[in-house]
Every structure is written in structure tokens, then in C-alpha cells.
N, C-alpha and C positions, 0 to 999 in steps of 0.2 A: 393497291389501294386497298384491299381486305386486310393485310399485313399492315396499313398503316392503322385503318380504324381499331384495329384487335390491341394495338399498340395502346393507344390513346383508353380506350375503353378499360384496359385492363385495372388501372390506378382507380378510375371512377367506379366500379363494381366492388373493388376492394373496400373504399371508402365507404359505400354503401352500406356493405356487408357490415362494419366496422360501427355505424352507425344505428343501425337495425338491433333487433333485440338480440340479445347475449344468450351464448349457449355452452354451458361449461365443459361438455366432452368436445365438441365439434375442432376446439382449437388443437386439442392433441393428437386427435387423425389426422388432422391437415397438415401437422407439423412433422410427424412420421411417414405420411404418404409422402411430403415432398422429399424427405431422406432417402425413401427409399427410390425415388424418381431419378438419382442421381448416378444414373447406370453408366454413364461415361468414365466413371472413376473405378478401378479395380476393387473387387470386394474386400474390405479388410477382413483381416483373421480376427477368430476371438479372442487373441489376445493386444490387438492393437485396440479393438472396439471396446473392451470390459477383460478384468483379468481374470484369470480362470476359474479362480476362486466362484467369484461373483455370475459369472454364468452357469458354474455347476451348481449353485445354489439358487438359482432362477430356476432351473429344469429341475430340481429336487421338488420346489414349491409346487410347480408345476404340477409334477404326478403326484405328490401328495392331495392336492385340490381335486384331481382326477377320482383318485382312490375315494375319497369323499365322497362326491359326486354320484358314484358309481353305487354307494348304498342310499344318498340322498338326493337324489338328480334335481330338487327344488331347493336346496341347500340355499340361498341367495349369499349369505358370508362365502362360503366355497365358490359362487360363480363369478364374485365381484373380485374374488381374491385372483382366479384362473384368469380372467378380464384382465386385470392388471400385470399380472406376470407374463403374460402373452403380448400386450402392448409395449410390454419395456422392452423383450426378446426383439419384437419386430425394430423397434426402436435402435437396436443396437446389433440389427441386420442378421440376429440367429433364427429368426422366424416369418412367418408369411402372415400377411393379412387374413388370408381364408381362414387361420386357426382361431379367429377370436368373433367367428361368425357365430358358432355354434354357441357360446355362453351370452351373446348379444343375443341372438333369436329367444334363448329362454329368459334372459332378464327380461326381454320387452315384452314378454308373455306374462309373466308373472305381474309384472308392473305397466298395467293396460294406461295408466294414467300418467305416468311417466315418461314422456315425448323424449326424452333425453336417449334413451337406450335406442328406441326406433331410429333417432336422428343418425346416431354415430351407426347402428345397425343399416340403415337407407345408403351412406356412405362407404362401408366397405365392401355392401353389395356391389357399388357402381365400379370401383373400384376393381375389384376382379372382375369384371365383366356383365354381370347378372343387372342389367340396367333395366329389364323388365323386373325384377326383384326388387330393387331399389325403387321405382317408380310404384309397386304396388305398397311397399310399406310408407312412402311419402303419404300416397290418399290414404292408407288406413289412417295417418293420423289426422289429415283434413277431415276424413269422416267422423270423429268426433269431434275436434276443434278448426271449425273452417276458418280461422283466423290465425292462425299459427303462421305465422312470418316466415320461420326459418324453413319449415315444411316448404312454404309456398314458394319460397324462394329455391329452395334446392328440387324443387321436383320443374321449375321453372327451366333454373339451368340443365338440368339433365335431358330434357326435351329439345331443348335449344341444343345442347351437343348430341342429341340424336337426329338432329336436322329435319325438326318437328315444331319452328316456330310459332305456327299458327295453333298449335296445340297449347303451346307456353301461354299464349296471349289468351285465348278461349278462358283456360282454368282462370286467368286471372281477372279476366271480366267478367266472369260469372260469381266469381267471390266480391267485386266491386258490386254488380247487381244485386245480390244476397245480403250485402251488408245493411242497408237499414233496416232489413224485417228482422236479420239477427240480431243487430244490437241492440233493437228495440225490445228483442227477449230478454237476452241477455246484454244487456251494457258494457260497450268497450271489448265484444268479442272479436271484433274486426279493426285493427287500425285501418284505414283506407288512406289515409295519406302513406301509409309503409307500404303498402299492397301498392299506389300510385308509383312509388318509387320502383319497385319492381318492374312493373309493367313498363316504364319509361326505359327502365334500362334493356329489356327485350327489346323493345322497338328500336332504340339506338343502336343495339348488337345488328340489327337487320339494315341499318341504313334507313330507316324509315324517321327520320328526323323531325318533320312536320309531326308526324303524330305523336315522337316524343316530348317537341319541347308541347305540345298543347296538354297533355299529363300533366306535365310539370309545373304549367301555368295554371293549370286547375288545382293543383294540389298548394301553389304558391298561394292562392284566394283564400283556398280554405285554412291554411295556415301561416300567418304572415311572418311566425318566428320561428320557423324550422326552415335549418339552412341548406338541407339537402335538395329539394326540389332546384333552389336558385343553382347551388353547385351544377348539378345537373344541367342545367340549360346552359350554363357558363362554357362547360365543358363542349357541348356540340355548338353553339356560336363560335368558337375558339376553332372548332376542328372546319368548321364552315368556312373561316377566313374573315369571320367577322369580327376582330380583334376586340374594337374599341367596346362594341357591347358589350363583348364577353368579360373584359378587365372591367368594367364597370359593378358585371353581376358577381364574379369573381371579391370583389371588394364588400360587395353587401353581404355575401357567404360569410367572408372571414369577418365579419361584425355579428353573426349570429351564433357563428362555430363554437364549440368548445373547444379549452385551449388544445386536448389531444387530438385536434383533427388540423389543425391552424394549418400546420406545416405542410402536410399533404395539400391542402387547400393551395398555399403559395407554392409549391413545387410544380403544381400541376398550371398554376395561372404564370409561371417563368418568373416568380420573384423567391428571391434569397432566403431560405428557411432561417428562422429563428434559433440561434445558439443555443445547442443542450443544456441545459440548467436542471441539476438534478433535484425533483422535485421533494419536498419535505416527508417523511416518513407518511405523517397524517394523512397526504393529500395524494399517497398513492391510490391508483384504482386497482381491485384485482382484475387481472386479465388481459390489460393492456399492451402490457412488453410484449403478449404470446400472438396481439391482433397487429402489431406494427409491421 
């Protein structure tokens, strides 16, 4: 039963992530980590993954940035360059995720108001097994920006993977409880609808479907134009065998959803996706290719 539920929720969580606030660096790390998880295949040699010259050039660049940082440890140009090179080496399976943590920690420290580095740092720490360190980074972001949806989603997912779903639920419920006061002081700081979606997904993963549906229905009442809670409820009803009710909600979600997620909804609903038609250049949205 658990494996069945895991299967239907994977697409659900991916679509929610796609619809939530974007993050420029996280798709990069996600793609890299996905490549490094294909351990069943033999590791390619340097000549298979990149030309020898390319690999030597990257290694030389890394050494150059390291020398600069020995003299100027706060040189952000060198830190960013080293991070980029080491990520590329990881992508080519010639480096380790552990190698990106040091420059990320420094960049995060030097840019406390830019949570991008901190999010990427948390992801890297979790991947290397430092889950407590990852949680600490996420909590640090939320101390400064309590409504940061990417950090909230990252922390809640981390807690669920640690088999601490009640802790994840508590974090999200506390955020929702604080939202009226926080938004009064700083309007728009916490997107209540997006936090509800993350909470609903946590409930659903725990098979607490009634609570998940209640959260989605509350979100649907608050914003009748948001397709995400409609879709979330439809997925759960389908899993429960309430097919007719689910199809009606899938149809409604399709009406409300932006074009870039309609095919995912159709696939989950059991409908045939639309044929792929290349979008005109002016209609392309940065980052869509990475998240599909």
C-alpha cells in the first residue's frame, strides 16, 4: 500500500514544486544529484564524460580560484567561480557534492539576505548525509523570512524523510498561525495558500487524507482561481477510488491551470496529453525545461 501511495504522490509533489515559487539554483543541484544517483551504471571515464582538455581546464580553473581564496578568502568572484567549476565537475562525475559545501557556506555567510546560496547549501548538506546541518540552514532562513516557501517545503520534506511528520506538520501549522500577524506587519510575507499546499501534501503522504482534503478545501475557498488545491484534492479522491468526483475536479483544475502544467494534470487524470508543440521564442519561460 505504501509503495502505491508513494507512486501517485510523486507526480503530485513535483507539480506542486513546479507551481510554487521558483528558485534559480535548486534545479541545477537537483539535476546534478539525479545524475549522481544512477549508481547502477558504471562510472564513465573522463574521456567518456568530457574531453581530457575540458577536464584539465576545469581542474586548472579550480586551482586558480583556490589560490585567489588563500589570499582573499572573502573574494566573492572567486567563490562563485569555484562553486560553478566544482558543480560542473560533479555533473561530469569527476567531483563530489561535498566539494561545493565550503564555498556555499562562505557565500551564504557573506550574503545573509540572499537565500539562494543557503537553499543550495541545505540541499547539499542533506545529500551528503548531514540532515541536522541541512535543517539548521533551513531554520536559519525561516528565522529571517518566515514565509519563504522554498525553505518551508525543503524543511518539511527533510523532516518527513527523517520520519518526523508531526514535526513537519507543526512547522507548517505554526507558520499558518503566525501569518495574520506577520502579514499585518509586512504584507505578503507569508503566502498562506502555498503553505496550505505544502501542509496538504505532508498529510497526504501520511495517508491522512481527510485532513489533507480539509486543508485543500480551505485553500480553495480562499482563492477560487488557484488550480493547485483543486488538483491536490482530485489526486486524493482518485486514489480513494472516488473516480467520478476526481474527474470533475481534474477538469476544473485544467480550466484554471497555466498551460505549462496542463499535460501533467491530464496524465494524472488518465487523459491523453496534448501533442508537444514548440512555443514561439517570446513565449518560452525561463526554467520550465528544467522542471519538467
